[in-house]
Biopython code that builds the backbone (N, CA, C, O; Angstrom):
import numpy as np
from Bio.PDB.StructureBuilder import StructureBuilder

atoms = [
    (1, "MET", "N", (4.863, -26.957, 10.947)),
    (1, "MET", "CA", (3.979, -25.976, 10.885)),
    (1, "MET", "C", (2.422, -26.812, 10.629)),
    (1, "MET", "O", (2.313, -27.814, 9.923)),
    (2, "ASN", "N", (1.568, -26.315, 11.185)),
    (2, "ASN", "CA", (0.326, -26.922, 10.687)),
    (2, "ASN", "C", (-0.423, -26.265, 9.749)),
    (2, "ASN", "O", (0.062, -25.255, 9.238)),
    (3, "ASN", "N", (-1.655, -26.691, 9.382)),
    (3, "ASN", "CA", (-2.270, -26.089, 8.189)),
    (3, "ASN", "C", (-2.673, -24.714, 8.176)),
    (3, "ASN", "O", (-2.651, -23.943, 7.217)),
    (4, "ASP", "N", (-3.092, -24.469, 9.505)),
    (4, "ASP", "CA", (-3.636, -22.986, 9.735)),
    (4, "ASP", "C", (-2.208, -21.986, 9.393)),
    (4, "ASP", "O", (-2.441, -20.895, 8.873)),
    (5, "GLY", "N", (-1.081, -22.272, 9.616)),
    (5, "GLY", "CA", (0.037, -21.411, 9.586)),
    (5, "GLY", "C", (0.225, -21.205, 8.042)),
    (5, "GLY", "O", (0.432, -20.099, 7.542)),
    (6, "THR", "N", (0.131, -22.399, 7.323)),
    (6, "THR", "CA", (0.321, -22.449, 5.868)),
    (6, "THR", "C", (-0.835, -21.526, 5.126)),
    (6, "THR", "O", (-0.567, -20.801, 4.168)),
    (7, "MET", "N", (-2.075, -21.645, 5.665)),
    (7, "MET", "CA", (-3.097, -20.960, 5.072)),
    (7, "MET", "C", (-2.995, -19.327, 5.402)),
    (7, "MET", "O", (-3.380, -18.443, 4.637)),
    (8, "ILE", "N", (-2.484, -19.156, 6.510)),
    (8, "ILE", "CA", (-2.352, -17.695, 6.859)),
    (8, "ILE", "C", (-1.260, -16.990, 5.946)),
    (8, "ILE", "O", (-1.437, -15.872, 5.462)),
    (9, "GLU", "N", (0.006, -17.829, 5.736)),
    (9, "GLU", "CA", (1.019, -17.296, 4.945)),
    (9, "GLU", "C", (0.627, -17.200, 3.250)),
    (9, "GLU", "O", (1.199, -16.449, 2.459)),
    (10, "MET", "N", (-0.394, -18.070, 2.937)),
    (10, "MET", "CA", (-0.784, -17.969, 1.619)),
    (10, "MET", "C", (-1.821, -16.852, 1.417)),
    (10, "MET", "O", (-1.943, -16.342, 0.303)),
    (11, "LEU", "N", (-2.466, -16.512, 2.313)),
    (11, "LEU", "CA", (-3.397, -15.351, 2.426)),
    (11, "LEU", "C", (-2.435, -13.905, 2.564)),
    (11, "LEU", "O", (-2.601, -12.866, 1.926)),
    (12, "ILE", "N", (-1.636, -14.123, 3.355)),
    (12, "ILE", "CA", (-0.661, -13.034, 3.401)),
    (12, "ILE", "C", (0.009, -12.666, 1.984)),
    (12, "ILE", "O", (0.050, -11.490, 1.624)),
    (13, "GLY", "N", (0.500, -13.636, 1.242)),
    (13, "GLY", "CA", (1.148, -13.736, 0.045)),
    (13, "GLY", "C", (0.046, -13.179, -1.019)),
    (13, "GLY", "O", (0.380, -12.352, -1.867)),
    (14, "GLY", "N", (-0.975, -13.561, -0.950)),
    (14, "GLY", "CA", (-2.045, -13.008, -2.033)),
    (14, "GLY", "C", (-2.424, -11.753, -1.698)),
    (14, "GLY", "O", (-2.779, -11.051, -2.644)),
    (15, "THR", "N", (-2.448, -11.265, -0.597)),
    (15, "THR", "CA", (-2.635, -10.049, -0.183)),
    (15, "THR", "C", (-1.625, -8.941, -0.638)),
    (15, "THR", "O", (-1.886, -7.830, -1.100)),
    (16, "ALA", "N", (-0.339, -9.551, -0.380)),
    (16, "ALA", "CA", (0.691, -8.691, -0.876)),
    (16, "ALA", "C", (0.734, -8.613, -2.392)),
    (16, "ALA", "O", (1.122, -7.571, -2.922)),
    (17, "ALA", "N", (0.342, -9.702, -3.148)),
    (17, "ALA", "CA", (0.408, -9.724, -4.478)),
    (17, "ALA", "C", (-0.605, -8.919, -5.076)),
    (17, "ALA", "O", (-0.407, -8.419, -6.183)),
    (18, "PHE", "N", (-1.615, -8.753, -4.488)),
    (18, "PHE", "CA", (-2.720, -7.762, -5.071)),
    (18, "PHE", "C", (-2.536, -6.370, -4.809)),
    (18, "PHE", "O", (-2.887, -5.542, -5.650)),
    (19, "TYR", "N", (-1.918, -5.966, -3.511)),
    (19, "TYR", "CA", (-1.404, -4.684, -3.410)),
    (19, "TYR", "C", (-0.391, -4.367, -4.292)),
    (19, "TYR", "O", (-0.325, -3.201, -4.681)),
    (20, "LEU", "N", (0.573, -5.345, -4.760)),
    (20, "LEU", "CA", (1.722, -4.972, -5.646)),
    (20, "LEU", "C", (1.008, -4.662, -6.961)),
    (20, "LEU", "O", (1.326, -3.630, -7.552)),
    (21, "ILE", "N", (0.043, -5.489, -7.487)),
    (21, "ILE", "CA", (-0.598, -5.272, -8.798)),
    (21, "ILE", "C", (-1.311, -3.939, -8.791)),
    (21, "ILE", "O", (-1.149, -3.212, -9.771)),
    (22, "ILE", "N", (-2.157, -3.496, -7.699)),
    (22, "ILE", "CA", (-2.802, -2.255, -7.630)),
    (22, "ILE", "C", (-1.850, -1.303, -7.800)),
    (22, "ILE", "O", (-2.048, -0.497, -8.708)),
    (23, "GLY", "N", (-0.716, -1.184, -7.049)),
    (23, "GLY", "CA", (0.339, -0.219, -7.250)),
    (23, "GLY", "C", (0.960, 0.086, -8.472)),
    (23, "GLY", "O", (1.358, 1.194, -8.832)),
    (24, "LEU", "N", (1.029, -1.219, -9.223)),
    (24, "LEU", "CA", (1.690, -1.102, -10.501)),
    (24, "LEU", "C", (0.630, -0.524, -11.610)),
    (24, "LEU", "O", (0.985, 0.099, -12.611)),
    (25, "PHE", "N", (-0.615, -0.804, -11.299)),
    (25, "PHE", "CA", (-1.603, 0.009, -12.081)),
    (25, "PHE", "C", (-1.531, 1.432, -11.977)),
    (25, "PHE", "O", (-1.500, 2.176, -12.958)),
    (26, "PHE", "N", (-1.500, 1.869, -10.597)),
    (26, "PHE", "CA", (-1.537, 3.346, -10.367)),
    (26, "PHE", "C", (-0.419, 3.855, -10.968)),
    (26, "PHE", "O", (-0.542, 5.016, -11.359)),
    (27, "ILE", "N", (0.800, 3.241, -11.184)),
    (27, "ILE", "CA", (2.011, 3.783, -11.752)),
    (27, "ILE", "C", (1.803, 3.846, -13.190)),
    (27, "ILE", "O", (2.270, 4.815, -13.787)),
    (28, "ARG", "N", (1.191, 2.981, -13.809)),
    (28, "ARG", "CA", (0.627, 2.989, -15.303)),
    (28, "ARG", "C", (-0.201, 4.343, -15.620)),
    (28, "ARG", "O", (-0.077, 5.113, -16.572)),
    (29, "PHE", "N", (-1.068, 4.384, -14.537)),
    (29, "PHE", "CA", (-2.042, 5.687, -14.745)),
    (29, "PHE", "C", (-1.318, 7.061, -14.652)),
    (29, "PHE", "O", (-1.629, 8.045, -15.323)),
    (30, "TRP", "N", (-0.330, 7.009, -13.753)),
    (30, "TRP", "CA", (0.533, 8.083, -13.545)),
    (30, "TRP", "C", (1.393, 8.489, -14.714)),
    (30, "TRP", "O", (1.587, 9.670, -14.999)),
    (31, "ARG", "N", (1.971, 7.337, -15.472)),
    (31, "ARG", "CA", (2.883, 7.573, -16.509)),
    (31, "ARG", "C", (1.998, 7.939, -17.723)),
    (31, "ARG", "O", (2.563, 8.392, -18.719)),
    (32, "SER", "N", (0.682, 7.784, -17.722)),
    (32, "SER", "CA", (0.061, 8.251, -18.952)),
    (32, "SER", "C", (-0.682, 9.774, -18.509)),
    (32, "SER", "O", (-0.949, 10.627, -19.356)),
    (33, "THR", "N", (-0.909, 9.913, -17.298)),
    (33, "THR", "CA", (-1.446, 11.301, -16.797)),
    (33, "THR", "C", (-0.660, 12.269, -16.394)),
    (33, "THR", "O", (-0.969, 13.460, -16.413)),
    (34, "HIS", "N", (0.455, 11.786, -15.987)),
    (34, "HIS", "CA", (1.507, 12.545, -14.988)),
    (34, "HIS", "C", (0.672, 13.499, -13.846)),
    (34, "HIS", "O", (1.004, 14.629, -13.490)),
    (35, "ASP", "N", (-0.523, 12.708, -13.370)),
    (35, "ASP", "CA", (-1.243, 13.359, -12.299)),
    (35, "ASP", "C", (-0.556, 12.809, -10.938)),
    (35, "ASP", "O", (-0.317, 11.618, -10.738)),
    (36, "ARG", "N", (-0.279, 13.848, -10.046)),
    (36, "ARG", "CA", (0.270, 13.290, -8.849)),
    (36, "ARG", "C", (-0.643, 12.435, -7.840)),
    (36, "ARG", "O", (-0.119, 11.740, -6.970)),
    (37, "PHE", "N", (-1.841, 12.510, -7.978)),
    (37, "PHE", "CA", (-2.838, 11.841, -7.386)),
    (37, "PHE", "C", (-2.544, 10.232, -7.490)),
    (37, "PHE", "O", (-2.646, 9.509, -6.499)),
    (38, "PHE", "N", (-2.199, 9.777, -8.680)),
    (38, "PHE", "CA", (-1.911, 8.381, -9.013)),
    (38, "PHE", "C", (-0.764, 7.976, -8.343)),
    (38, "PHE", "O", (-0.774, 6.947, -7.668)),
    (39, "ILE", "N", (0.356, 8.768, -8.472)),
    (39, "ILE", "CA", (1.631, 8.417, -7.941)),
    (39, "ILE", "C", (1.653, 8.356, -6.278)),
    (39, "ILE", "O", (2.467, 7.632, -5.705)),
    (40, "PHE", "N", (0.835, 9.054, -5.654)),
    (40, "PHE", "CA", (0.497, 9.056, -4.136)),
    (40, "PHE", "C", (-0.254, 7.771, -3.892)),
    (40, "PHE", "O", (-0.042, 7.172, -2.838)),
    (41, "PHE", "N", (-1.138, 7.280, -4.797)),
    (41, "PHE", "CA", (-1.891, 6.104, -4.421)),
    (41, "PHE", "C", (-0.935, 4.948, -4.866)),
    (41, "PHE", "O", (-1.063, 3.915, -4.208)),
    (42, "ALA", "N", (-0.167, 4.938, -5.686)),
    (42, "ALA", "CA", (0.711, 3.824, -6.078)),
    (42, "ALA", "C", (1.806, 3.751, -4.818)),
    (42, "ALA", "O", (2.167, 2.633, -4.449)),
    (43, "ILE", "N", (2.236, 4.721, -4.279)),
    (43, "ILE", "CA", (3.200, 4.668, -3.140)),
    (43, "ILE", "C", (2.496, 4.038, -1.994)),
    (43, "ILE", "O", (3.065, 3.154, -1.352)),
    (44, "CYS", "N", (1.358, 4.411, -1.708)),
    (44, "CYS", "CA", (0.451, 3.781, -0.759)),
    (44, "CYS", "C", (0.347, 2.319, -0.725)),
    (44, "CYS", "O", (0.605, 1.589, 0.233)),
    (45, "PHE", "N", (-0.098, 1.956, -1.991)),
    (45, "PHE", "CA", (-0.147, 0.369, -2.135)),
    (45, "PHE", "C", (1.088, -0.431, -2.254)),
    (45, "PHE", "O", (1.079, -1.598, -1.862)),
    (46, "LEU", "N", (2.183, 0.113, -2.778)),
    (46, "LEU", "CA", (3.305, -0.508, -2.737)),
    (46, "LEU", "C", (4.043, -0.618, -1.380)),
    (46, "LEU", "O", (4.724, -1.608, -1.117)),
    (47, "LEU", "N", (3.877, 0.533, -0.431)),
    (47, "LEU", "CA", (4.060, 0.466, 0.854)),
    (47, "LEU", "C", (3.304, -0.788, 1.601)),
    (47, "LEU", "O", (3.896, -1.532, 2.382)),
    (48, "GLU", "N", (2.072, -0.906, 1.295)),
    (48, "GLU", "CA", (1.187, -1.901, 1.687)),
    (48, "GLU", "C", (1.603, -3.283, 1.446)),
    (48, "GLU", "O", (1.524, -4.141, 2.325)),
    (49, "ALA", "N", (2.120, -3.549, 0.069)),
    (49, "ALA", "CA", (2.726, -4.608, -0.322)),
    (49, "ALA", "C", (3.918, -5.080, 0.434)),
    (49, "ALA", "O", (3.978, -6.238, 0.848)),
    (50, "ALA", "N", (4.931, -4.153, 0.635)),
    (50, "ALA", "CA", (6.032, -4.306, 1.362)),
    (50, "ALA", "C", (5.777, -4.639, 2.720)),
    (50, "ALA", "O", (6.457, -5.456, 3.341)),
    (51, "ASN", "N", (4.663, -3.927, 3.260)),
    (51, "ASN", "CA", (4.317, -4.479, 4.754)),
    (51, "ASN", "C", (3.802, -5.813, 4.754)),
    (51, "ASN", "O", (4.027, -6.535, 5.725)),
    (52, "ARG", "N", (3.107, -6.244, 3.735)),
    (52, "ARG", "CA", (2.705, -7.680, 3.706)),
    (52, "ARG", "C", (3.744, -8.543, 3.630)),
    (52, "ARG", "O", (3.784, -9.554, 4.332)),
    (53, "ILE", "N", (4.642, -8.237, 2.807)),
    (53, "ILE", "CA", (5.876, -8.982, 2.388)),
    (53, "ILE", "C", (6.578, -9.325, 3.649)),
    (53, "ILE", "O", (6.802, -10.490, 3.979)),
    (54, "MET", "N", (6.929, -8.263, 4.362)),
    (54, "MET", "CA", (7.580, -8.258, 5.663)),
    (54, "MET", "C", (6.799, -9.058, 6.684)),
    (54, "MET", "O", (7.423, -9.766, 7.475)),
    (55, "LEU", "N", (5.499, -8.996, 6.722)),
    (55, "LEU", "CA", (4.817, -9.821, 7.669)),
    (55, "LEU", "C", (4.856, -11.349, 7.281)),
    (55, "LEU", "O", (5.103, -12.251, 8.081)),
    (56, "GLY", "N", (4.585, -11.509, 5.976)),
    (56, "GLY", "CA", (5.116, -13.018, 5.661)),
    (56, "GLY", "C", (6.428, -13.467, 5.827)),
    (56, "GLY", "O", (6.694, -14.653, 6.021)),
    (57, "LEU", "N", (7.274, -12.562, 5.758)),
    (57, "LEU", "CA", (8.961, -13.217, 5.941)),
    (57, "LEU", "C", (9.173, -13.328, 7.439)),
    (57, "LEU", "O", (9.788, -14.258, 7.960)),
    (58, "PHE", "N", (8.594, -12.263, 8.130)),
    (58, "PHE", "CA", (9.199, -12.490, 9.706)),
    (58, "PHE", "C", (7.647, -12.645, 10.331)),
    (58, "PHE", "O", (7.041, -11.813, 11.005)),
    (59, "PHE", "N", (7.215, -13.921, 9.914)),
    (59, "PHE", "CA", (5.919, -14.267, 10.706)),
    (59, "PHE", "C", (5.905, -14.319, 12.197)),
    (59, "PHE", "O", (4.869, -14.084, 12.819)),
    (60, "ASP", "N", (7.012, -14.615, 12.779)),
    (60, "ASP", "CA", (6.949, -14.784, 14.235)),
    (60, "ASP", "C", (6.832, -13.367, 14.937)),
    (60, "ASP", "O", (6.684, -13.256, 16.154)),
    (61, "PHE", "N", (6.916, -12.250, 14.026)),
    (61, "PHE", "CA", (6.606, -10.863, 14.756)),
    (61, "PHE", "C", (5.330, -10.605, 14.853)),
    (61, "PHE", "O", (5.009, -9.713, 15.638)),
    (62, "ARG", "N", (4.398, -11.226, 14.178)),
    (62, "ARG", "CA", (2.918, -11.115, 14.443)),
    (62, "ARG", "C", (2.529, -9.583, 13.798)),
    (62, "ARG", "O", (3.287, -8.624, 13.652)),
    (63, "GLU", "N", (1.123, -9.690, 13.473)),
    (63, "GLU", "CA", (0.779, -8.379, 12.928)),
    (63, "GLU", "C", (0.568, -7.442, 13.997)),
    (63, "GLU", "O", (0.321, -6.291, 13.637)),
    (64, "ALA", "N", (0.610, -7.680, 15.267)),
    (64, "ALA", "CA", (0.405, -6.583, 16.354)),
    (64, "ALA", "C", (1.623, -5.865, 16.676)),
    (64, "ALA", "O", (1.565, -5.124, 17.658)),
    (65, "SER", "N", (2.762, -5.945, 16.008)),
    (65, "SER", "CA", (3.983, -5.277, 16.190)),
    (65, "SER", "C", (3.581, -3.981, 15.751)),
    (65, "SER", "O", (2.758, -3.800, 14.854)),
    (66, "PRO", "N", (4.217, -2.995, 16.443)),
    (66, "PRO", "CA", (4.175, -1.707, 16.174)),
    (66, "PRO", "C", (4.598, -1.090, 15.040)),
    (66, "PRO", "O", (4.069, -0.065, 14.610)),
    (67, "ILE", "N", (5.693, -1.750, 14.425)),
    (67, "ILE", "CA", (6.252, -1.465, 13.213)),
    (67, "ILE", "C", (5.374, -1.725, 11.866)),
    (67, "ILE", "O", (5.750, -1.232, 10.802)),
    (68, "TYR", "N", (4.376, -2.390, 11.932)),
    (68, "TYR", "CA", (3.357, -2.602, 11.079)),
    (68, "TYR", "C", (2.255, -1.567, 10.861)),
    (68, "TYR", "O", (1.710, -1.230, 9.809)),
    (69, "TYR", "N", (2.047, -1.115, 12.203)),
    (69, "TYR", "CA", (1.200, -0.065, 12.269)),
    (69, "TYR", "C", (1.777, 1.295, 11.846)),
    (69, "TYR", "O", (1.109, 2.137, 11.245)),
    (70, "ILE", "N", (2.874, 1.430, 12.147)),
    (70, "ILE", "CA", (3.499, 2.622, 11.657)),
    (70, "ILE", "C", (3.774, 2.696, 10.057)),
    (70, "ILE", "O", (3.698, 3.786, 9.489)),
    (71, "ILE", "N", (4.063, 1.634, 9.417)),
    (71, "ILE", "CA", (3.997, 1.525, 8.053)),
    (71, "ILE", "C", (2.678, 1.923, 7.460)),
    (71, "ILE", "O", (2.567, 2.727, 6.534)),
    (72, "ARG", "N", (1.591, 1.247, 8.113)),
    (72, "ARG", "CA", (0.493, 1.586, 7.583)),
    (72, "ARG", "C", (-0.057, 2.900, 7.787)),
    (72, "ARG", "O", (-0.759, 3.394, 6.905)),
    (73, "LEU", "N", (0.212, 3.587, 8.973)),
    (73, "LEU", "CA", (0.000, 4.987, 9.135)),
    (73, "LEU", "C", (0.538, 5.909, 8.050)),
    (73, "LEU", "O", (-0.148, 6.758, 7.480)),
    (74, "VAL", "N", (2.015, 5.633, 7.781)),
    (74, "VAL", "CA", (2.624, 6.408, 6.498)),
    (74, "VAL", "C", (1.897, 6.006, 5.243)),
    (74, "VAL", "O", (1.669, 6.904, 4.433)),
    (75, "SER", "N", (1.483, 4.722, 4.955)),
    (75, "SER", "CA", (0.929, 4.401, 3.716)),
    (75, "SER", "C", (-0.514, 4.967, 3.588)),
    (75, "SER", "O", (-0.916, 5.211, 2.451)),
    (76, "TYR", "N", (-1.263, 5.178, 4.564)),
    (76, "TYR", "CA", (-2.697, 5.729, 4.480)),
    (76, "TYR", "C", (-2.475, 7.418, 4.537)),
    (76, "TYR", "O", (-3.340, 8.187, 4.117)),
    (77, "SER", "N", (-1.308, 7.833, 5.063)),
    (77, "SER", "CA", (-1.152, 9.234, 5.086)),
    (77, "SER", "C", (-0.963, 9.689, 3.619)),
    (77, "SER", "O", (-1.286, 10.809, 3.223)),
    (78, "PHE", "N", (-0.416, 8.731, 2.852)),
    (78, "PHE", "CA", (-0.234, 9.302, 1.320)),
    (78, "PHE", "C", (-1.709, 9.361, 0.680)),
    (78, "PHE", "O", (-1.904, 10.103, -0.282)),
    (79, "ILE", "N", (-2.627, 8.667, 1.155)),
    (79, "ILE", "CA", (-3.977, 8.643, 0.371)),
    (79, "ILE", "C", (-4.514, 10.062, 0.945)),
    (79, "ILE", "O", (-5.097, 10.791, 0.143)),
    (80, "ILE", "N", (-4.360, 10.480, 2.231)),
    (80, "ILE", "CA", (-4.792, 11.715, 2.556)),
    (80, "ILE", "C", (-4.204, 12.739, 1.995)),
    (80, "ILE", "O", (-4.911, 13.717, 1.755)),
    (81, "ILE", "N", (-2.900, 12.776, 1.677)),
    (81, "ILE", "CA", (-2.260, 13.600, 0.917)),
    (81, "ILE", "C", (-2.680, 13.970, -0.459)),
    (81, "ILE", "O", (-2.921, 15.077, -0.941)),
    (82, "ALA", "N", (-2.713, 12.642, -1.036)),
    (82, "ALA", "CA", (-3.374, 12.705, -2.444)),
    (82, "ALA", "C", (-4.702, 13.421, -2.624)),
    (82, "ALA", "O", (-4.859, 14.192, -3.571)),
    (83, "ILE", "N", (-5.677, 13.179, -1.721)),
    (83, "ILE", "CA", (-6.948, 13.840, -1.610)),
    (83, "ILE", "C", (-6.746, 15.189, -1.360)),
    (83, "ILE", "O", (-7.298, 15.977, -2.128)),
    (84, "LEU", "N", (-6.024, 15.657, -0.383)),
    (84, "LEU", "CA", (-5.863, 17.109, -0.198)),
    (84, "LEU", "C", (-5.221, 17.789, -1.429)),
    (84, "LEU", "O", (-5.640, 18.833, -1.929)),
    (85, "ASP", "N", (-4.197, 17.106, -1.842)),
    (85, "ASP", "CA", (-3.583, 17.851, -3.111)),
    (85, "ASP", "C", (-4.336, 18.141, -4.081)),
    (85, "ASP", "O", (-4.306, 19.246, -4.624)),
    (86, "LYS", "N", (-5.239, 17.035, -4.488)),
    (86, "LYS", "CA", (-6.040, 17.005, -5.486)),
    (86, "LYS", "C", (-7.057, 18.338, -5.417)),
    (86, "LYS", "O", (-7.294, 19.132, -6.326)),
    (87, "ASN", "N", (-7.526, 18.330, -4.197)),
    (87, "ASN", "CA", (-8.489, 19.201, -3.835)),
    (87, "ASN", "C", (-7.995, 20.743, -4.074)),
    (87, "ASN", "O", (-8.626, 21.642, -4.631)),
    (88, "ARG", "N", (-6.668, 20.795, -3.488)),
    (88, "ARG", "CA", (-6.161, 22.102, -3.450)),
    (88, "ARG", "C", (-5.880, 22.587, -4.891)),
    (88, "ARG", "O", (-6.141, 23.734, -5.252)),
    (89, "ARG", "N", (-5.302, 21.598, -5.736)),
    (89, "ARG", "CA", (-4.999, 22.013, -7.255)),
    (89, "ARG", "C", (-6.115, 22.285, -7.926)),
    (89, "ARG", "O", (-6.015, 23.108, -8.836)),
    (90, "SER", "N", (-7.509, 21.641, -7.638)),
    (90, "SER", "CA", (-8.699, 21.879, -8.345)),
    (90, "SER", "C", (-9.220, 23.322, -7.993)),
    (90, "SER", "O", (-9.898, 23.955, -8.803)),
    (91, "LYS", "N", (-8.866, 23.839, -6.711)),
    (91, "LYS", "CA", (-9.449, 24.980, -6.353)),
    (91, "LYS", "C", (-8.568, 26.054, -7.148)),
    (91, "LYS", "O", (-9.091, 27.013, -7.715)),
    (92, "VAL", "N", (-7.183, 25.816, -7.144)),
    (92, "VAL", "CA", (-6.363, 26.890, -7.714)),
    (92, "VAL", "C", (-6.723, 27.121, -9.225)),
    (92, "VAL", "O", (-6.703, 28.252, -9.713)),
    (93, "GLU", "N", (-7.062, 25.970, -9.962)),
    (93, "GLU", "CA", (-7.174, 25.893, -11.436)),
    (93, "GLU", "C", (-8.453, 26.667, -11.744)),
    (93, "GLU", "O", (-8.581, 27.144, -12.871)),
    (94, "LYS", "N", (-9.446, 26.833, -10.793)),
    (94, "LYS", "CA", (-10.716, 27.643, -11.062)),
    (94, "LYS", "C", (-10.477, 29.015, -11.110)),
    (94, "LYS", "O", (-11.405, 29.796, -11.319)),
]
sb = StructureBuilder()
sb.init_structure("model")
sb.init_model(0)
sb.init_chain("A")
sb.init_seg("    ")
for serial, (resi, resn, name, xyz) in enumerate(atoms, 1):
    if name == "N":
        sb.init_residue(resn, " ", resi, " ")
    sb.init_atom(name, np.array(xyz, "f"), 0.0, 1.0, " ", f" {name:<3s}", serial, name[0])
structure = sb.get_structure()
């Protein structure tokens, strides 16, 4: 493997680690507030971490494979759900 492949794998690993750390922070915030907004964001970032780990492990599949985009679609859907849920709950509380 050349240096370009090693660099790409390192960047994928770093990105996965950051997604995992961010997901764990959102879990910590959820545990202290019990606000569903944080758990939806935690799920999103943990799915993204798993997506990057899969990309790193199965590097020959490349990022253009549809499975990675399906996982991202599900992941980003959790952000939309979190925002809609938060707005709906704030209207009900008024």
